[in-house]
N, C-alpha and C positions, 0 to 999 in steps of 0.2 A: 835653780835648786840643786845643791851639791848633796849627794848621797854617799854615805860612807859605806865603805865595802865590808861585808861580814868576813869573819875570820873563823877558822876552825879552832875547837879547843885542843890544847896539847893533851897529852896522856895523863899527865899529873892531874890536871883539872877534872879530866873524865873519871879517873879513879876516885877522887875525892868526893866529886859530886854523886857518884853511883853508890858511895857508902853513906852512912848516916854521919857525915861530917857537917858541923853547924857552919853556916856561912853569915858573913856581915854584909847586909845590904846598905849602901849609902845613897841617899837622894839629896835633892837640892831643896832646901827651904825657900820660901818667897822672898826672904832678906838676903838670900845667896849663901848663907852658911849651910855646912853639911849636916845631914841627919843619918845617924847610923843606927841599925837595928840587926839583932841575930835573927836568922830565918831558917827554915827547913826548904830544901830544894830537890829537884829532880832534873833529869836532862831528857831532852827530845832532840836527838841529833846533836847539833851543836848549840841549840837554844838551851836556856836555863829556865825552868819553870818554877813558880812558887805561888803561894796564895796568901791573900790578906783580905781585910774587911774594908769595904767601901766607908770613907769617913775617917779612917785612921790618918795620921799625919803622913806616913809613907805613902798612903793611896792618894791623898790630896796632892803631895808633892809630885808623884808619878804622872797624875792626870794633868797637872800643870806643865811639867817639864819631864819629858820622857828620858832624859839622860841620867843614867844610874851606873853604879859600880858595885861589884861584889869582890869579896876577898875570903879566902880560907886557907888553913894551914892543917898539915898532918899532925894529929895530937903526939904521935910517936916520934916524929922528926919535924919539929917546929920550924925549920929553915927550908922545908919542902912546902911550897905554897903556890898559889895562883892569884891574880887579881884579873878581873874581866870588867871592861867598860863597854858600853853599848847603850842602846835604846830600849825601852819596855813598852809593850802593848798590854792593855787590860782588857779584859772580856769577862762577862758574867760567868760564874762557875756553875755550869749546867750539869756537872758531874759531882765528884766528891773527892777533889784533889787534896783537901786537907785531910781527909780520912785515909787516903793512900799514904801521905806523908806522915800521919801520925803512927801508922803500923810501921813505916820505915825507920822513924826515929825513936819511938817509944814503944813499939810493939803492942799497942792498944788502940781501940777506937777513939775517934775525937769526940770529946763531949763538951769542948770549951765555948761553943756558940749557944746564945740564948735565942728566943724568938725575934723575928724581925731583922736578924743580921744578914747582910748582903755580902756574900763573898765574891771576890774576883780572883781569876787566874791572870798571873803576871807572866809574860814571856819576854825574857831578855835575849835579845840577838846580839851577840859579841861583835864589836868592831875593833877592839884592841885588847890584847891579852899579854900578860906578863907571867912567867912561871919559873920556878926554879926546882 
């Protein structure tokens, strides 16, 4: 088995992730087509962390195929951007990541989930980064 080397995030990615910049996540559908969704993110070292609900298309795709990519750009300078490709690991959200992200992006508590919703934390480990 060949394991991809992880790579460090460049400063432009760190800055955009550390600010409330919307990021587009792309996963792979079971027919091989891409599926893209805007998401909220944060950083843990060079890993990118985000939340989703088990059962959603992106969660199903990541559970089946851990290869994903993300892309974001600086709204003030659209040609300042980054893309990150890598693999993602999902685990149950035993904290309140979505609440933390809601305050980061919307400055208010998260109220979007109803009863019985199972949130997962997704950890993207970068293996390839492009930035400008």
